[in-house]
N, C-alpha and C positions, 0 to 999 in steps of 0.2 A: 494806298497807304494803309498799313495795318493798324488797327486800334487795339489797345489793351483791353482784355476782358475785365469784368468787375473784380474777380478775386486777385488778378495780377496787379490791378491798380491799388488795391488795399495793401498788398505786400510791399509795393514800391513806396507807398506813403509811410508804412510802418518802418521800413528800412531807412527812409529819409529822416523820420522822427528819431530813430535810434542814433543815426549819425549826428543829428543836431544835438541830441542829449550828450553824446560823447564829446562833441566839440565844445559844448557849454562847460562840461566838467573839466576838460583839459584847459579851457580858458580860465576858469576859476582857480585851478591849481597853479597855473602859470602866474596869474596875478598875485596870488598869495606868496609864491616864491619871490616875486619881485619886491613885495612889501617886507620880506624877511620873516614871515610868520613860521617858517620851518627851520629857522636858524638855531634856536635855542631849545629844541625839543629834548626831553630827557632821553638819555641813551644815545645821543648823537655821536657818531663816529665809532660806536661799539657794535660788534656783531649781534644780530638778533639771536635770542636764545630759543631755538626751535626744538629743544629736547622734549620729547613727549613724556608726560607724567604717567608712569605705569599704574598708578593707583587711582587715576581719575575715573576709570570705568565709564566712559561715555560722557563725562562732564568736564572735558578738557578746557573748553572755553570758559566755563564758570570758574574753574580753579585758576586759570590764567588771569582772568579779570581780578579775582581776589588777590592773587600774588602781586600783580602789577600795582594794585592800589595799596599794598602793604598789609593786607589782611590774610588770614588763613581761615579754613573752615573751623566752625565752633569746636569740634572735638580736638583739633590740634591746639587751639588756644587753651582749652581745658587741660590738656596734657601738659602744656608748658607751665600752667599755674600749679598743677600738682607737683611737678618737678621742683619748682621754686619753693613751694610750701615745704616739701620734704627736706630740701637743702637748708632752709632757714631753721627747721626743727632740729636737724642734725647739728648745725653750727651752734645753736643755742645750748644744746646738751653738752657738746664738746667744750664749749667755753665754761660751762658750770663744772664740768669734770676737771678741767684745768685749774679752776679756782679751788675746788675741793682738795686736789692733790697739793697745791701750794699751801693751803691753810693747814692741812694735816702735817705737812713737812715743817711748818713754823712751830707747830705744837709738839713735834717729836721730842721726846726726852723730858717733857715737862709733866710733872705728876701732881701739881697742886689742884685744888678743887675747881678753880676757875678754868684751867686748861682742860680738865676732864669734861666740864660742862660745855666748853667751847667745842671740844671734839664731838660730843653728842649732838650739839646744835648743827655742826657742819655735816655730820652724817645724816641727820634728819633732813637738813636742807637738800642734800643729794637725793634722798629718797623722794622728797617732794618734786625735785627736778625730773627724776625718772618717771614719776606718776604723771606729771604734766606732759612729758614726752609721749607717754603711752596714750594720753588723751588726744594729743596732736595726731598721732598715728591712726587713732580711731577715726578722727575727722578726715584724714587723708584717705583712708580706706573707703569712707562713704563717698568721697569725691571720685575715687577710682571706680566704685560701683556705678555712679552716674555716668562717668566717661564710657565705661564698657557698654552701656545701653545706647550710646550715641555714635560709636565708631561704625564706619560703613562695612567693616568686615571683622571677623573674629581674630584675624591675625594682628589687628591693631590694639587688641585689648591688653590691659596691663594687669599683672598679678598684684594681689593685695600685698601690703608691706607686713612682714613678720617682725613683731616687736623684739623677740628674743634674738633673732638674727641681726637686727639693727643694733641692739645693745652690744652684741659680741663684736660686730664690725667696728663700732665706736671704740671699744676697749682696745682692739688690735691696732687701730689707727693711732690712738693716744700712746700706746706702748712704742710704736714705730717713731712717733714724733718725739718721744723722750730720749731716744737713742742718739 
């Protein structure tokens, strides 16, 4: 009767331990299934999203974990905050422009001293609103500068906001809205 040599015996025991481990894992999974622990998992019945992230650059697992947990990389969150900040600033100025136009329309054709003073106050208020908008854009541009330092690639950088262009776009939008 042939006996197993020392190295062959080690491999046999290792294979047996591996099978025991697999059997134990299979048993744990089976018992968990029987207890219903897999019944209400998020995404149940939906196909897995195996679409690769072309921007992950070797960090696919990290990005997937963040995405699955409802988070995004810091630079994406900063970009979202910048977009929201810019939209709020635009909406505020547009609202003030609408008020200015309505107020000037109310005063149209009135030549008394109170109406003239009110017209000057309205126009001064508009200039204050534009100045506040310009300050908001300066703050947004600082945020954009910080974002551009954190993005993983230059292709994700944002251009700074041009105040004159923003004001021109606002005027064009307001004119379209008035039609």
